[in-house]
C-alpha positions as CSV (number, residue, x, y, z in Angstrom):
1,M,-5.3,35.7,54.9
2,M,-8.9,36.0,53.6
3,Q,-12.4,34.9,54.5
4,K,-13.4,33.5,51.1
5,A,-11.1,32.9,48.3
6,N,-11.0,32.1,44.6
7,V,-8.8,29.0,44.4
8,L,-7.3,26.8,41.7
9,I,-6.3,23.2,42.2
10,T,-4.1,21.4,39.7
11,G,-4.8,17.7,39.4
12,G,-8.1,18.4,41.0
13,A,-9.8,15.1,40.0
14,G,-7.1,13.1,41.8
15,F,-7.3,11.2,45.1
16,I,-6.0,13.9,47.5
17,A,-7.1,16.8,45.5
18,S,-10.7,15.7,45.2
19,H,-10.9,15.6,49.0
20,L,-9.4,19.1,49.1
21,V,-12.1,20.2,46.7
22,D,-14.7,18.9,49.1
23,L,-13.2,20.8,52.0
24,L,-12.8,24.1,50.2
25,V,-16.4,23.9,48.8
26,S,-17.7,23.2,52.2
27,Q,-15.9,26.3,53.5
28,G,-17.6,28.5,50.9
29,H,-14.6,29.1,48.6
30,T,-14.9,29.4,44.8
31,V,-13.1,26.3,43.4
32,S,-11.7,25.7,39.9
33,I,-9.6,22.7,38.9
34,I,-7.2,21.8,36.1
35,D,-6.8,18.1,35.2
36,N,-5.9,16.2,32.1
37,F,-7.7,13.1,33.5
38,S,-4.8,10.8,32.8
39,T,-5.0,9.4,36.3
40,G,-7.6,11.7,37.9
41,R,-11.2,10.3,37.8
42,R,-14.2,12.4,36.8
43,E,-16.2,10.2,39.2
44,N,-14.3,11.8,42.1
45,L,-16.1,15.1,41.4
46,L,-19.5,14.0,40.3
47,H,-21.0,14.9,43.7
48,Q,-19.6,18.4,43.2
49,E,-21.3,18.9,39.8
50,G,-22.2,22.6,39.4
51,Q,-20.0,23.6,42.4
52,V,-16.6,23.4,40.6
53,H,-15.2,24.9,37.4
54,I,-13.3,22.3,35.5
55,L,-10.6,22.9,32.8
56,E,-9.4,19.8,31.0
57,A,-5.8,20.6,30.2
58,D,-2.2,19.5,30.8
59,I,0.1,21.5,33.1
60,T,3.0,20.9,30.6
61,D,1.1,23.2,28.2
62,F,1.7,26.7,29.6
63,N,-0.5,28.4,27.0
64,A,-3.4,26.1,27.7
65,I,-3.4,26.7,31.5
66,F,-2.2,30.3,31.8
67,S,-5.5,32.1,31.5
68,Y,-7.0,30.0,34.2
69,F,-4.8,31.5,36.8
70,A,-6.2,35.0,36.2
71,G,-8.3,36.3,39.1
72,K,-7.4,33.5,41.5
73,D,-6.1,34.0,45.0
74,I,-4.5,30.7,45.9
75,V,-3.2,27.8,43.9
76,F,-2.9,24.3,45.2
77,H,-0.5,22.3,43.0
78,L,-1.2,18.6,43.2
79,A,-0.9,17.6,39.6
80,A,1.9,15.1,39.0
81,L,2.9,11.7,37.7
82,A,3.3,9.2,40.5
83,D,4.7,5.7,41.2
84,I,8.2,4.2,41.1
85,V,8.1,1.8,38.2
86,P,6.6,4.0,35.6
87,S,9.2,6.7,36.5
88,I,12.0,4.3,35.8
89,V,10.6,3.3,32.5
90,N,9.5,6.9,31.5
91,P,11.9,9.4,33.1
92,R,11.3,12.0,30.3
93,G,7.6,12.0,31.0
94,Y,8.1,12.4,34.7
95,Y,10.5,15.4,34.2
96,A,8.0,17.0,31.8
97,S,5.1,16.7,34.3
98,N,6.7,17.0,37.7
99,V,9.5,19.5,36.9
100,M,8.5,21.5,33.8
101,G,4.8,21.3,34.8
102,T,5.6,22.7,38.2
103,M,7.6,25.5,36.6
104,N,4.7,26.4,34.4
105,V,2.4,26.5,37.4
106,V,4.6,28.8,39.6
107,E,5.4,31.0,36.6
108,A,1.7,31.4,35.8
109,A,1.1,32.1,39.5
110,R,3.8,34.8,39.5
111,L,2.5,36.5,36.3
112,C,-1.1,36.5,37.6
113,G,-0.3,37.8,41.0
114,I,-1.4,34.7,43.0
115,K,-1.2,35.3,46.7
116,K,0.1,31.9,47.7
117,V,1.0,28.5,46.1
118,V,0.9,25.3,48.2
119,Y,2.7,22.4,46.6
120,A,2.2,18.6,47.2
121,A,5.8,17.4,47.7
122,S,6.8,13.9,48.5
123,S,8.5,12.4,51.5
124,S,10.2,10.1,49.0
125,C,12.8,12.8,48.8
126,Y,14.3,11.6,52.0
127,G,15.3,8.3,50.4
128,I,16.2,5.6,52.9
129,P,17.1,7.3,56.2
130,T,19.2,5.6,58.8
131,E,17.8,5.2,62.3
132,E,19.5,8.3,63.5
133,F,17.1,10.3,61.2
134,Y,13.9,8.7,62.6
135,P,11.6,10.4,63.1
136,T,12.6,12.3,59.9
137,S,12.5,16.1,60.2
138,E,12.6,18.7,57.5
139,K,16.2,19.2,58.3
140,A,17.2,15.8,57.1
141,P,19.1,15.8,53.8
142,S,17.4,14.5,50.7
143,S,18.5,11.4,48.8
144,P,16.0,10.5,46.1
145,Q,16.3,6.9,44.9
146,Y,14.4,6.9,41.6
147,P,13.1,9.4,39.0
148,Y,9.7,9.9,40.7
149,A,11.3,10.9,43.9
150,L,13.9,13.1,42.2
151,T,11.4,14.9,40.0
152,K,9.0,15.7,42.9
153,Y,12.0,17.0,44.8
154,L,13.1,19.2,41.8
155,G,9.6,20.5,41.6
156,E,9.8,21.5,45.2
157,K,13.2,23.2,44.6
158,T,11.6,25.1,41.6
159,L,8.7,26.3,43.9
160,L,11.1,27.5,46.6
161,H,13.3,29.2,44.0
162,W,10.4,31.2,42.7
163,G,9.6,32.1,46.2
164,K,13.1,33.4,46.8
165,V,13.7,35.2,43.5
166,Y,10.2,36.5,42.7
167,D,8.9,36.9,46.3
168,L,6.0,34.5,45.5
169,A,4.5,33.2,48.7
170,V,4.9,29.4,48.7
171,I,4.6,26.4,51.0
172,S,5.7,22.9,50.3
173,L,4.0,20.0,52.1
174,R,6.0,16.8,52.1
175,L,3.3,14.1,52.2
176,F,4.0,10.8,53.8
177,N,1.8,7.7,53.2
178,V,-1.7,9.2,52.4
179,Y,-4.6,6.8,52.4
180,G,-8.4,6.9,52.2
181,P,-11.4,6.7,49.8
182,R,-10.7,7.4,46.2
183,S,-7.0,6.4,46.3
184,R,-5.9,5.2,42.9
185,T,-7.1,1.9,41.6
186,S,-4.8,1.5,38.7
187,G,-1.2,2.1,37.6
188,T,1.8,-0.2,37.7
189,Y,1.6,-1.8,41.1
190,G,-0.1,0.9,43.0
191,A,-0.3,1.9,46.6
192,V,-0.7,-0.8,49.3
193,F,-4.3,0.1,50.2
194,G,-5.6,-0.1,46.6
195,V,-3.7,-3.4,46.1
196,F,-5.0,-5.0,49.3
197,L,-8.6,-3.8,49.0
198,A,-8.9,-5.2,45.5
199,Q,-7.4,-8.5,46.7
200,K,-9.9,-8.6,49.6
201,L,-12.9,-8.1,47.3
202,D,-11.6,-10.9,45.1
203,G,-10.9,-13.3,47.9
204,K,-7.2,-13.3,47.1
205,P,-4.4,-13.3,49.7
206,Y,-2.7,-9.9,50.4
207,T,0.7,-9.7,48.7
208,V,2.9,-8.5,51.6
209,V,6.3,-7.3,50.6
210,G,9.1,-8.9,52.7
211,D,8.2,-10.0,56.2
212,G,5.5,-7.3,56.6
213,N,7.2,-5.7,59.6
214,Q,8.1,-2.6,57.7
215,T,6.3,0.5,58.9
216,R,4.7,3.4,57.1
217,D,3.5,6.7,58.4
218,F,0.0,6.4,57.2
219,V,-2.0,9.7,57.3
220,Y,-5.7,9.9,56.4
221,V,-6.7,11.9,53.4
222,T,-9.1,14.3,55.1
223,D,-6.3,15.3,57.6
224,V,-4.1,16.0,54.6
225,A,-6.7,18.1,52.9
226,E,-6.9,20.2,56.1
227,A,-3.2,20.6,56.1
228,F,-3.4,22.2,52.7
229,T,-6.0,24.7,53.7
230,V,-4.3,25.5,57.0
231,A,-1.1,26.2,55.1
232,A,-2.9,28.3,52.4
233,F,-4.8,30.5,54.8
234,S,-1.9,31.1,57.2
235,N,0.5,34.0,57.1
236,V,3.4,31.6,56.9
237,K,5.4,31.5,53.6
238,N,8.5,30.0,52.0
239,E,8.6,27.0,54.3
240,I,8.6,23.2,54.1
241,F,6.4,21.0,56.3
242,N,6.1,17.3,56.8
243,V,2.6,15.9,56.8
244,G,2.2,12.6,58.5
245,T,1.0,11.3,61.9
246,G,4.4,10.7,63.6
247,D,3.0,7.2,64.5
248,P,4.1,4.6,61.9
249,Q,2.1,1.4,61.5
250,S,3.3,-2.0,60.2
251,I,2.0,-3.7,57.1
252,N,1.2,-6.7,59.2
253,K,-1.0,-4.6,61.4
254,L,-2.8,-3.3,58.3
255,V,-3.4,-6.9,57.2
256,A,-4.8,-7.8,60.7
257,L,-7.2,-4.8,60.5
258,L,-8.4,-5.8,57.0
259,G,-8.7,-9.4,57.9
260,G,-7.7,-12.3,55.6
261,K,-4.8,-14.4,54.5
262,K,-1.5,-13.1,53.2
263,V,1.4,-14.3,50.9
264,N,4.9,-12.8,51.1
265,I,6.7,-11.6,48.1
266,P,10.4,-10.4,47.7
267,K,11.4,-7.2,49.3
268,R,12.0,-4.4,46.8
269,P,15.1,-2.3,46.5
270,G,14.8,1.5,46.9
271,E,12.1,1.3,49.6
272,P,12.8,2.1,53.3
273,D,11.9,-0.2,56.1
274,C,10.3,2.7,57.8
275,T,8.8,6.0,57.0
276,W,8.3,8.2,60.1
277,A,7.4,11.9,59.9
278,D,8.6,14.3,62.5
279,I,5.6,16.7,62.5
280,H,6.7,19.1,65.3
281,K,7.2,21.9,62.8
282,I,3.8,21.9,61.2
283,K,2.1,21.5,64.7
284,S,4.0,24.4,66.1
285,M,4.0,26.8,63.2
286,L,0.6,26.1,61.6
287,G,-1.3,24.5,64.5
288,W,-2.1,21.4,62.4
289,Q,-2.2,17.9,63.7
290,P,-3.8,14.7,62.4
291,K,-7.2,13.8,63.8
292,V,-8.0,10.3,62.4
293,S,-6.4,7.3,64.0
294,F,-5.1,4.4,61.9
295,E,-7.9,2.1,63.2
296,E,-10.5,4.6,62.5
297,G,-9.1,5.4,59.0
298,V,-9.0,1.7,58.0
299,G,-12.6,1.4,59.2
300,K,-13.6,4.4,57.1
301,I,-11.9,3.0,54.0
302,L,-13.6,-0.4,54.5
303,E,-16.9,1.4,54.4
304,H,-16.0,2.5,50.9
305,I,-14.5,-0.7,49.7
306,D,-16.8,-1.0,46.7
307,Y,-14.7,1.8,45.1
308,W,-12.1,-0.8,44.4
309,K,-14.4,-3.4,42.9
310,E,-13.1,-2.7,39.4
311,A,-9.5,-2.3,40.4
312,P,-6.9,-4.7,39.0
313,V,-6.3,-7.7,41.3
314,W,-2.6,-8.3,41.7
315,T,-1.0,-11.7,42.3
316,P,2.6,-12.6,43.1
317,E,3.1,-13.5,39.4
318,T,1.7,-10.2,37.9
319,I,3.6,-8.2,40.5
320,E,6.8,-9.9,39.6
321,K,6.2,-9.0,35.9
322,A,5.2,-5.4,36.6
323,T,8.3,-4.8,38.8
324,E,10.9,-6.3,36.5
325,E,12.3,-2.8,35.6
326,W,12.3,-2.0,39.3
327,F,14.6,-4.9,40.1
328,K,16.6,-4.5,36.9
329,Y,17.7,-1.0,37.7
330,L,17.8,-0.9,41.5
331,N,18.5,-4.4,42.7
332,G,22.1,-5.0,43.7
333,R,23.0,-1.3,43.5
334,E,24.3,0.5,46.5
335,L,21.4,2.6,47.5
336,S,22.4,5.8,49.3
337,T,21.2,6.4,52.8
338,I,21.3,9.6,54.8
339,H,24.8,10.1,56.0
340,P,25.7,13.7,55.4
341,E,29.3,13.3,56.4
342,K,29.8,10.7,53.6
343,R,28.2,12.6,50.8
344,S,30.0,14.7,48.3
345,D,29.5,18.5,48.2
346,E,28.0,18.2,44.7
347,G,25.2,15.9,45.9
348,S,24.5,17.4,49.3
349,T,21.2,19.2,49.7
350,L,22.8,21.0,52.6
351,R,24.5,23.3,50.1
352,D,21.5,23.9,47.9
353,P,20.5,27.6,47.6
354,L,17.3,28.0,49.7
355,P,15.4,31.0,51.0
356,S,17.2,32.3,54.0
357,G,14.7,31.0,56.5
358,L,14.8,27.5,55.0
359,Q,18.6,27.5,54.7
360,D,19.0,28.4,58.4
361,E,16.6,25.7,59.4
362,R,18.2,23.1,57.2
363,L,21.6,23.8,58.7
364,G,20.2,23.6,62.2
365,K,20.8,27.2,63.1
């Protein structure tokens, strides 16, 4: 699309976004970010001081962010509220940030003539697929299990709708289990790497959910940053792509690579036994593929383990307390899995209005 670009990243001080900043700066692009620093860390950008323009603002405030879109070529939209438990406790906040905030971003992009918007979507939109949908492709129906998953999916639908109605060039990247340096150290029972690394530093056993045989499609953060840039600077638009490795790894294998003892805690409702990305589409259409193996990635993250030295150290007792709402609302409920033939028309994403190319693909045409 262009050799050098003037780019804007929402949530730019966050985990994935800060690695995207690094890549874009290294490529010679002019980089600006918007972040309210509620979860993003200023420390993530200290090494880029003087190289990045920073606006401290909230994407839910359209008037505060609108002028920052002027003159930009590409927008990377990564700002969002994350995690399951907080979304169950605070659904209004999640709708405000992940749905209305996304609408503000794409509307500002439209009004300012942005050439492309790339959105960080979530693979949690797939819910709990059955084995017939492993590996999970972009054609699989969506079945969000909790407000975080739903609001990220609605943000994606908003993005695609603006692409269809206003001819705004958009791409949605459905991220699987991203890991690497700078991943969040706080929040209500955060991601597995942050939990385990803080426990390792404190000499505590790893709190393994269930039997530990569940698998996750872990994808290293620098590979994800590259997926964003490849998508942005391609001529492809109005498409959805999975971003993973296509090679799921078990939690027990992660424990073995980290080294140390473990303790098992109750399995949580609303979580799949496996996440497994089908990445054939992004490989064929964008030429992207992951480069960092799981063993190499874990080694890299151990080299930066001091990043988690001030992170909260979770125990089975504190996890039980933090996840009370999780079990209260999801435990014992019949959680929907992907069975298109059993779903009502009202809830089926197969009938959602999408851009024609996306609709044809979702229907398998």
